[in-house]
Every structure is written in C-alpha cells, then in structure tokens.
ZAKE-934633 format. One record per residue: x, y, z of N, C-alpha, C in turn. Coordinates in steps of 0.05 Angstrom, whole numbers. Each point is the difference from the previous one (the first is absolute). Example, Ala and Ser with C-alpha at 12.3 -4.5 7.8 and 13.67 -1.06 7.14 Angstrom:
BEGIN
     n_px     n_py     n_pz    ca_px    ca_py    ca_pz     c_px     c_py     c_pz
      264     -114      156      -18       24        0       18       24        0
       -7       21      -14       16       24        1      -15       22       14
END
This chain:
BEGIN
     n_px     n_py     n_pz    ca_px    ca_py    ca_pz     c_px     c_py     c_pz
     2635     1645     2741       -3        6      -29       12      -21      -18
      -12      -15      -15       16      -14      -21        9       17      -22
       17      -16      -19       13       11      -24      -20       14      -14
      -21      -12       -6      -21       10      -18      -14       24        9
       -4       -2       27      -13       24       16       17       21       -6
       28       -2        6       20       23       -3       -3       12      -25
        2      -17      -21        1       14      -26      -24       13       -5
      -25       -8        7      -25       12       -5       -1       26       17
       12        2       24        3       23       21       19       21      -13
       26      -10      -11       16       23      -12      -15        9      -26
      -13      -17      -16      -12        7      -25      -19       23        4
      -18       -7       22      -17       25        8       13       24        4
       21       -3       17       12       24        3       16       17      -21
       11      -16      -17       11        9      -24      -25       18      -20
      -22      -11       -1      -22       11      -12       -9       26       10
        1       -3       28       -9       28       14       20       24       -8
       26      -14        4       16       23       -9        0       12      -25
       -2      -20      -21       -3        5      -27      -20       24       -3
      -27       -6       11      -20       16       -4       -1       30       17
       16       -1       16        4       22       17       15       19      -17
        3       29       11       17       20      -13       25        0       13
        7      -14       21       24       -4       17       21       -9      -12
       24        6        6       25      -13       -6        2      -27       16
       17      -19       -7        1      -23       13        7        8       29
       21       16        5       11        8       26      -20       13       14
      -14       19      -11      -22       10       16      -21      -15        8
      -11      -18      -17      -22      -21        2        9      -19       26
       28       -6        0       10      -18       19       -1       17       30
       10       23        1       -4       17       21      -29        0       12
      -20       10      -16      -24        4        4      -13      -26       11
        6      -24       -8      -10      -24        8       17      -17       17
       19       13       12       22       -8       16        8      -28       -8
        9       -3      -23       10      -21      -14       30        3       -1
       17      -18       12       28       -2        2       14       -3      -27
       12       17       -9       13       -4      -28       14      -25       -7
       14       -9       22       14      -26       -4      -21      -21       -2
      -25        0       17      -17      -18       -2      -13        0      -28
       -7       26      -10      -10        1      -26       13      -10      -25
       27        5        6       18      -10      -22        5      -30       -1
       -3      -12       21        0      -30        2      -28       -8       -7
      -21       11        3      -25      -11       -9        1        2      -32
        8       27       -6        3        2      -32       14      -20      -13
       24       -7        9       19      -19       -8      -19      -29       -5
      -10       -5       23      -14      -25        0      -24       -2      -22
      -16       23        0      -18        3      -20       10       -1      -28
       19       12       -5       11        3      -28       13      -30       -8
       10      -11       19       10      -29       -6      -19      -17       -9
      -24        2       12      -25      -15       -8      -17        8      -24
        3       26        0      -20       12      -22       20       23      -18
       16      -11      -16       20       19      -15      -18       13      -25
        9       25       -1      -14       16      -21      -32        1        6
END
C-alpha cells in the first residue's frame, strides 16, 4: 500500500468511527485495530490533512 492509499484507508476508518456510537477504544477493539497502529495512522493522516 503506498502512502496515498494508506491515507485513504485511515480516512475511511476515522469516518467509520465518527459515524458509529462507539468510543475510539471500543471501535478499535471491535475492529481488531491495534491502538498503536491507529495512533500512527492518525498521526500520518493529521500531518497531511490538518484541521
């Protein structure tokens, strides 16, 4: 997966979590997303797309 694909991947995950009623922690647990990986994905996304 190249950098642009990773950004789109994480953007989709963030949108799914936002539209769910779950906390970030519960969403990650339910979707077997490692918190460290999700934090790294978030950091990469936010650096590219602030605000």
